[in-house]
Backbone bond lengths (Angstrom), bond angles and torsions (degrees), N, CA, C in turn:
res aa  C-N    CA-C-N  psi(-1)  N-CA   C-N-CA  omega(-1)  CA-C   N-CA-C  phi
1 X - - - 1.463 - - 1.519 109.12 -
2 X 1.312 116.58 140.94 1.454 121.13 178.52 1.523 109.99 -61.65
3 X 1.324 116.23 151.20 1.442 121.58 -179.46 1.516 112.78 99.43
4 X 1.311 118.10 -15.68 1.452 121.28 179.02 1.525 111.87 -98.52
5 X 1.314 116.27 -3.79 1.466 121.38 -179.19 1.521 109.18 -129.21
6 X 1.318 115.03 136.05 1.461 121.44 167.53 1.520 105.42 -105.35
7 X 1.321 116.20 115.59 1.452 121.15 178.92 1.511 110.82 -95.09
8 X 1.317 116.69 142.28 1.468 122.11 179.25 1.522 109.05 -132.65
9 X 1.331 115.24 135.91 1.463 120.77 175.37 1.519 108.45 -151.96
10 X 1.317 115.55 166.68 1.462 120.39 -179.70 1.517 110.59 -130.18
11 X 1.332 114.33 163.77 1.464 122.11 174.29 1.521 107.68 -136.67
12 X 1.323 115.67 142.13 1.454 120.63 175.26 1.511 115.02 92.96
13 X 1.286 116.64 17.41 1.460 120.86 -177.78 1.533 112.24 -62.87
14 X 1.316 117.91 -44.67 1.459 121.55 -175.51 1.515 114.67 -101.31
15 X 1.302 117.32 17.54 1.471 120.92 -177.66 1.519 112.06 -78.02
16 X 1.317 114.94 154.38 1.459 121.08 174.99 1.521 111.47 -87.68
17 X 1.332 116.55 -19.71 1.460 121.14 -177.55 1.521 109.51 -143.22
18 X 1.325 114.44 153.77 1.452 120.71 175.53 1.513 113.23 91.98
19 X 1.333 114.75 175.59 1.459 120.29 -174.59 1.521 113.44 -78.38
20 X 1.298 114.20 164.35 1.457 123.61 165.64 1.522 104.82 -97.32
21 X 1.318 118.11 125.47 1.460 122.10 179.16 1.519 109.20 -115.53
22 X 1.319 115.73 130.54 1.460 122.07 179.24 1.518 106.93 -125.79
23 X 1.331 116.55 132.21 1.464 120.83 -178.54 1.513 110.74 -128.23
24 X 1.321 114.46 145.57 1.456 122.28 171.96 1.513 108.02 -120.85
25 X 1.329 117.27 143.32 1.459 120.37 -173.87 1.527 111.57 -147.65
26 X 1.326 115.38 133.10 1.461 123.09 170.36 1.521 106.07 -119.42
27 X 1.309 116.65 114.66 1.463 120.82 -179.12 1.523 110.09 -75.22
28 X 1.334 115.40 137.23 1.460 120.95 175.93 1.524 111.37 -98.29
29 X 1.319 115.82 -17.93 1.463 123.03 175.43 1.516 108.10 -143.21
30 X 1.313 116.29 153.58 1.462 119.51 175.02 1.525 109.31 -68.16
31 X 1.316 115.79 142.82 1.463 122.19 178.03 1.519 107.51 -125.32
32 X 1.316 115.93 119.35 1.468 120.68 -179.89 1.524 110.25 -71.06
33 X 1.318 116.09 144.76 1.458 121.27 172.90 1.507 115.93 91.45
34 X 1.330 118.30 2.52 1.460 119.72 179.22 1.523 110.05 -66.72
35 X 1.327 115.30 140.84 1.462 122.11 179.17 1.522 107.63 -160.22
36 X 1.302 115.99 172.50 1.456 122.01 173.44 1.528 107.77 -53.16
37 X 1.328 117.07 127.40 1.469 121.14 -175.57 1.524 112.72 -56.29
38 X 1.328 116.98 -30.35 1.467 120.13 -178.93 1.527 112.18 -69.31
39 X 1.318 116.90 -17.41 1.470 121.51 -179.03 1.530 112.52 -93.36
40 X 1.324 117.33 -2.79 1.463 122.03 -176.51 1.524 110.89 -108.90
41 X 1.320 116.12 150.47 1.465 120.06 175.18 1.531 109.18 -70.75
42 X 1.318 116.12 160.30 1.461 120.29 178.69 1.526 110.57 -59.18
43 X 1.322 116.84 -41.52 1.468 120.96 178.98 1.529 111.01 -61.43
44 X 1.322 116.93 -44.90 1.467 121.09 -179.22 1.526 110.76 -66.52
45 X 1.331 117.20 -38.78 1.471 119.98 177.02 1.524 110.77 -60.86
46 X 1.330 116.76 -43.40 1.468 120.88 179.19 1.530 110.94 -61.79
47 X 1.334 116.89 -42.69 1.471 120.76 178.33 1.528 110.50 -61.37
48 X 1.318 115.98 -46.83 1.460 120.23 -179.13 1.526 111.56 -68.26
49 X 1.321 117.40 -35.55 1.463 121.74 178.05 1.526 109.95 -54.40
50 X 1.327 116.47 -48.57 1.467 120.77 -179.25 1.528 110.81 -61.02
51 X 1.307 117.20 -41.33 1.467 121.02 179.57 1.527 111.49 -69.12
52 X 1.319 116.65 -37.25 1.469 120.30 178.40 1.525 110.00 -64.89
53 X 1.329 116.73 -46.32 1.467 121.52 -179.73 1.534 110.51 -56.92
54 X 1.325 116.41 -40.63 1.468 121.56 -178.02 1.525 112.96 -74.46
55 X 1.319 117.93 -23.57 1.465 121.10 -169.76 1.523 114.19 -123.83
56 X 1.321 116.71 28.71 1.463 118.44 -179.30 1.520 111.18 -153.49
57 X 1.292 113.52 167.96 1.457 121.68 166.45 1.522 104.28 -105.46
58 X 1.322 117.58 129.95 1.465 119.76 -172.51 1.519 111.43 -147.76
59 X 1.302 114.24 161.85 1.465 123.02 174.89 1.518 107.07 -142.54
60 X 1.335 115.71 130.34 1.463 121.58 177.14 1.525 108.21 -119.38
61 X 1.313 116.38 128.31 1.465 122.28 177.72 1.522 107.35 -113.89
62 X 1.328 115.77 125.31 1.465 121.49 179.34 1.526 108.12 -112.57
63 X 1.321 116.08 121.95 1.460 122.42 -177.26 1.523 108.47 -112.99
64 X 1.310 116.73 124.17 1.465 121.45 -175.31 1.524 111.90 -69.46
65 X 1.318 114.41 160.13 1.466 119.87 176.36 1.526 110.46 -61.89
66 X 1.338 117.18 -34.25 1.466 120.37 177.99 1.527 110.97 -63.80
67 X 1.335 116.83 -39.71 1.465 120.19 177.31 1.528 110.92 -65.74
68 X 1.337 116.66 -40.08 1.469 120.33 177.79 1.526 109.42 -62.25
69 X 1.339 116.92 -43.37 1.464 120.58 178.54 1.527 111.42 -62.25
70 X 1.320 116.23 -41.73 1.463 120.63 -175.34 1.533 112.87 -73.59
71 X 1.319 116.92 -46.44 1.468 120.61 -172.18 1.522 113.93 -100.70
72 X 1.325 117.24 -20.73 1.463 121.15 -175.65 1.516 110.94 93.89
73 X 1.308 115.41 152.65 1.462 121.47 -175.47 1.528 112.64 -62.36
74 X 1.318 117.85 -46.95 1.469 120.45 -177.81 1.519 111.78 -61.72
75 X 1.313 116.84 -43.27 1.463 121.01 178.77 1.528 110.87 -63.84
76 X 1.316 116.67 -40.27 1.466 120.76 178.64 1.526 111.29 -66.46
77 X 1.321 116.51 -41.37 1.469 119.65 176.55 1.524 110.57 -62.85
78 X 1.310 117.11 -43.56 1.467 120.72 178.66 1.532 110.28 -59.52
79 X 1.321 117.04 -45.93 1.462 121.40 179.22 1.529 111.56 -60.84
80 X 1.324 116.59 -44.81 1.467 120.33 179.71 1.523 111.07 -63.67
81 X 1.330 116.84 -43.45 1.465 120.79 178.51 1.523 110.79 -62.16
82 X 1.327 117.19 -41.02 1.465 120.85 178.30 1.525 111.16 -64.68
83 X 1.341 117.58 -38.99 1.466 120.69 177.21 1.527 111.15 -63.37
84 X 1.311 115.91 -41.20 1.465 119.98 179.53 1.526 110.23 -66.87
85 X 1.323 118.05 -44.08 1.464 120.59 178.21 1.523 111.07 -62.80
86 X 1.328 117.76 -38.26 1.466 120.62 177.33 1.530 110.37 -63.50
87 X 1.320 116.73 -40.19 1.467 120.94 178.62 1.529 110.97 -62.43
88 X 1.317 116.37 -38.87 1.466 121.39 -178.56 1.540 112.29 -95.19
89 X 1.333 117.09 20.88 1.459 120.48 -179.79 1.534 109.26 -54.41
90 X 1.293 115.60 135.53 1.461 120.08 -178.85 1.518 113.40 93.18
91 X 1.330 116.64 -9.96 1.469 119.91 176.98 1.520 107.84 -67.00
92 X 1.324 116.87 129.52 1.466 119.74 -172.93 1.526 114.35 -100.51
93 X 1.326 117.09 -2.99 1.461 119.56 -179.61 1.515 112.54 -86.89
94 X 1.313 115.40 -168.21 1.464 121.84 177.70 1.524 109.84 -77.61
95 X 1.313 115.99 144.55 1.462 122.09 174.06 1.520 105.96 -116.01
96 X 1.329 115.54 113.31 1.465 121.16 -172.90 1.523 109.91 -117.08
97 X 1.324 114.76 124.55 1.460 122.67 179.64 1.524 108.69 -108.16
98 X 1.320 115.72 132.98 1.463 120.97 179.27 1.526 109.84 -71.55
99 X 1.307 116.50 118.41 1.459 120.78 179.07 1.510 110.49 137.21
100 X 1.332 115.04 -161.18 1.463 118.87 -178.49 1.520 113.40 -131.59
101 X 1.327 118.30 9.68 1.460 121.58 -179.60 1.524 109.93 -126.20
102 X 1.329 116.44 138.79 1.468 121.17 178.33 1.522 112.25 -97.09
103 X 1.323 117.70 -9.10 1.464 123.38 -178.81 1.528 111.51 55.78
104 X 1.335 115.61 30.37 1.457 120.77 178.05 1.518 114.62 78.50
105 X 1.315 117.49 10.07 1.466 121.14 -179.06 1.529 108.66 -90.90
106 X 1.317 115.75 122.42 1.468 120.64 -179.92 1.523 110.53 -77.31
107 X 1.326 114.48 149.14 1.460 119.70 175.71 1.512 114.18 94.37
108 X 1.322 116.76 -5.83 1.465 120.48 179.47 1.516 110.55 -92.62
109 X 1.308 115.16 140.33 1.458 121.07 166.33 1.521 105.72 -107.43
110 X 1.293 117.52 140.09 1.463 120.13 178.58 1.519 109.77 -110.00
111 X 1.314 113.87 150.18 1.459 120.57 177.03 1.522 107.87 -151.82
112 X 1.315 116.68 118.00 1.461 121.31 177.54 1.526 108.62 -65.51
113 X 1.317 116.17 134.90 1.470 123.80 -179.46 1.531 112.19 64.81
114 X 1.327 117.03 26.28 1.468 120.37 177.93 1.521 111.31 -61.11
115 X 1.347 116.70 -28.94 1.467 120.03 -179.72 1.525 112.50 -65.45
116 X 1.314 117.52 -17.51 1.465 121.71 177.62 1.529 111.94 -100.24
117 X 1.341 116.93 -4.74 1.462 120.35 -173.43 1.522 114.69 -119.16
118 X 1.314 117.40 -29.48 1.463 121.38 -172.05 1.526 108.88 -122.36
119 X 1.329 116.26 123.81 1.470 121.85 -174.05 1.524 112.65 -54.82
120 X 1.318 117.65 -42.16 1.462 120.58 -177.72 1.526 111.68 -66.20
121 X 1.317 116.53 -35.23 1.468 119.72 177.55 1.525 109.43 -73.62
122 X 1.327 117.58 -37.73 1.471 120.90 174.23 1.522 109.86 -58.57
123 X 1.333 116.42 -44.41 1.466 120.74 179.54 1.525 110.70 -62.44
124 X 1.331 117.33 -43.72 1.464 120.71 177.69 1.524 110.70 -62.50
125 X 1.322 116.46 -39.32 1.463 122.00 177.57 1.527 110.72 -59.09
126 X 1.322 116.02 -44.03 1.468 121.36 -179.88 1.525 110.34 -67.50
127 X 1.331 117.93 -44.14 1.467 120.63 178.68 1.527 111.03 -59.01
128 X 1.324 116.70 -45.91 1.466 120.64 -179.00 1.523 111.12 -65.62
129 X 1.316 117.18 -45.05 1.475 121.34 -176.93 1.521 111.67 -66.54
130 X 1.331 117.75 -45.93 1.466 120.04 -179.47 1.526 110.36 -64.69
131 X 1.321 117.14 -42.37 1.468 120.26 177.98 1.522 110.32 -58.68
132 X 1.309 116.66 -47.01 1.462 121.13 -179.26 1.524 111.72 -66.76
133 X 1.331 116.62 -44.18 1.465 119.99 -179.92 1.523 111.44 -61.65
134 X 1.317 117.71 -37.71 1.471 120.57 177.51 1.526 110.44 -62.91
135 X 1.318 116.75 -41.62 1.465 120.45 176.55 1.524 110.45 -62.67
136 X 1.324 116.90 -43.76 1.465 120.19 -179.41 1.525 111.47 -67.09
137 X 1.320 118.24 -34.62 1.466 120.65 176.43 1.526 110.74 -65.93
138 X 1.324 117.49 -36.24 1.461 121.11 175.54 1.533 110.00 -66.76
139 X 1.317 117.11 -42.86 1.468 120.33 177.20 1.525 111.25 -64.55
140 X 1.322 117.48 -31.12 1.475 121.42 177.82 1.524 110.90 -63.29
141 X 1.317 116.70 -33.95 1.474 119.62 177.57 1.529 110.81 -70.38
142 X 1.318 116.53 -33.38 1.465 121.04 -179.40 1.524 112.46 -81.89
143 X 1.327 116.29 -31.97 1.469 122.29 -176.44 1.531 109.65 -131.78
144 X 1.330 117.88 67.59 1.472 120.09 -174.14 1.528 113.93 -62.69
145 X 1.317 117.64 -25.41 1.463 121.00 -176.00 1.532 113.27 -67.65
146 X 1.339 118.17 -14.11 1.468 120.83 -178.09 1.526 113.49 -93.16
147 X 1.314 117.50 -9.20 1.466 120.20 178.28 1.517 114.75 68.35
148 X 1.335 117.28 29.24 1.459 120.45 -177.19 1.527 113.36 -59.81
149 X 1.325 117.85 -29.24 1.474 119.98 179.27 1.522 110.83 -63.38
150 X 1.327 116.12 -30.71 1.464 120.06 179.83 1.531 112.22 -93.59
151 X 1.328 117.20 -47.34 1.474 119.45 -172.72 1.523 113.99 -90.80
152 X 1.329 116.49 -11.67 1.473 122.37 179.11 1.532 113.01 53.67
153 X 1.321 116.31 24.45 1.460 120.53 177.62 1.514 114.87 93.45
154 X 1.334 116.71 -4.59 1.467 119.94 177.84 1.528 109.62 -75.23
155 X 1.317 116.76 163.80 1.461 122.77 -172.09 1.514 114.59 -83.29
156 X 1.306 117.67 58.66 1.465 120.64 175.66 1.530 109.42 -69.47
157 X 1.313 116.45 162.90 1.476 119.88 178.20 1.523 111.14 -58.43
158 X 1.330 116.57 -43.43 1.467 120.35 -179.53 1.528 110.90 -63.94
159 X 1.312 116.98 -39.30 1.466 120.61 179.31 1.531 110.40 -66.00
160 X 1.310 117.11 -45.38 1.467 120.46 178.68 1.527 110.62 -63.33
161 X 1.324 117.14 -39.29 1.470 120.54 176.71 1.527 110.58 -62.58
162 X 1.329 117.37 -38.69 1.467 120.85 178.33 1.527 110.77 -66.39
163 X 1.317 117.47 -38.88 1.468 120.32 176.74 1.524 109.76 -63.46
164 X 1.333 116.95 -42.79 1.468 120.44 178.60 1.526 111.05 -61.72
165 X 1.317 116.36 -36.73 1.466 120.30 -176.68 1.526 112.76 -82.17
166 X 1.349 117.46 -43.08 1.464 121.27 -171.27 1.525 114.31 -109.02
167 X 1.323 117.29 -10.17 1.462 119.66 -175.60 1.522 111.31 83.87
168 X 1.312 114.93 -170.49 1.460 121.01 -177.48 1.522 111.41 -91.33
169 X 1.319 115.77 147.32 1.465 121.11 170.29 1.531 107.18 -88.80
170 X 1.323 117.79 171.09 1.470 119.24 173.68 1.534 112.90 -65.43
171 X 1.325 116.65 -10.04 1.462 121.27 -176.93 1.529 112.90 -100.72
172 X 1.316 116.73 1.52 1.463 120.65 174.48 1.530 109.49 -82.76
173 X 1.298 115.85 152.51 1.461 121.72 176.92 1.524 107.63 -89.97
174 X 1.300 115.24 96.79 1.463 120.70 -176.10 1.522 111.97 -65.30
175 X 1.310 117.25 -21.37 1.468 120.44 179.68 1.524 112.30 -77.57
176 X 1.325 117.11 -12.37 1.465 121.09 178.18 1.520 108.00 -88.01
177 X 1.293 116.28 110.68 1.466 121.18 -178.69 1.522 110.42 -85.52
178 X 1.315 115.06 137.65 1.462 121.16 176.00 1.520 106.00 -115.14
179 X 1.312 116.77 117.15 1.465 121.43 -173.67 1.518 113.12 -55.84
180 X 1.326 117.07 -33.84 1.463 119.06 -175.48 1.527 112.98 -76.64
181 X 1.333 117.58 -11.74 1.463 120.03 -177.72 1.521 111.33 -94.31
182 X 1.304 113.76 157.10 1.453 119.11 176.87 1.525 108.96 -69.69
183 X 1.322 118.32 136.72 1.465 120.48 179.69 1.526 112.80 -56.49
184 X 1.320 117.84 -28.16 1.462 120.43 -177.74 1.523 112.72 -63.57
185 X 1.328 117.91 -22.38 1.463 119.84 178.20 1.518 111.90 -65.81
186 X 1.322 116.80 -21.97 1.454 120.73 -175.09 1.524 112.90 -103.06
187 X 1.323 117.44 6.30 1.469 120.39 179.40 1.509 111.09 -82.71
């Protein structure tokens, strides 16, 4: 039954640009149609996002690319998970994180592909993805040459070609090395 699980998932872990978004969600009502955010269309994710916001208790943590560069991905994930657990302090149900690593955070249970199996984790997946995609769509308006509206900051061929041609924006993760690029782009 919903309400006994706090689901946690992230979006943007392997991106070359944009934030890392981590969300935690406890559903207060069942929501039909929840699934792994990667399996849903952008339109469907937006529809479900609105329903999740209205029918859950949630926390979304957005970590900038600069923070990822400075502290490292694992440290940033640990910090986000700790913020979410602090927000849900006193929650007596299971706390399930999609994946297989706890990053040293106590109280988490991990489950690979939890976003496809557990409604609360699916909801967290959607919250994180929509939040991140909205940020990337805003960056696409500021930096149209990088194709952020299409690639959402992931390392597509067109995105890598744009980095080679225009260099990095302040929103790229300079600590993420791309073998095909000249090392000088990351200095």
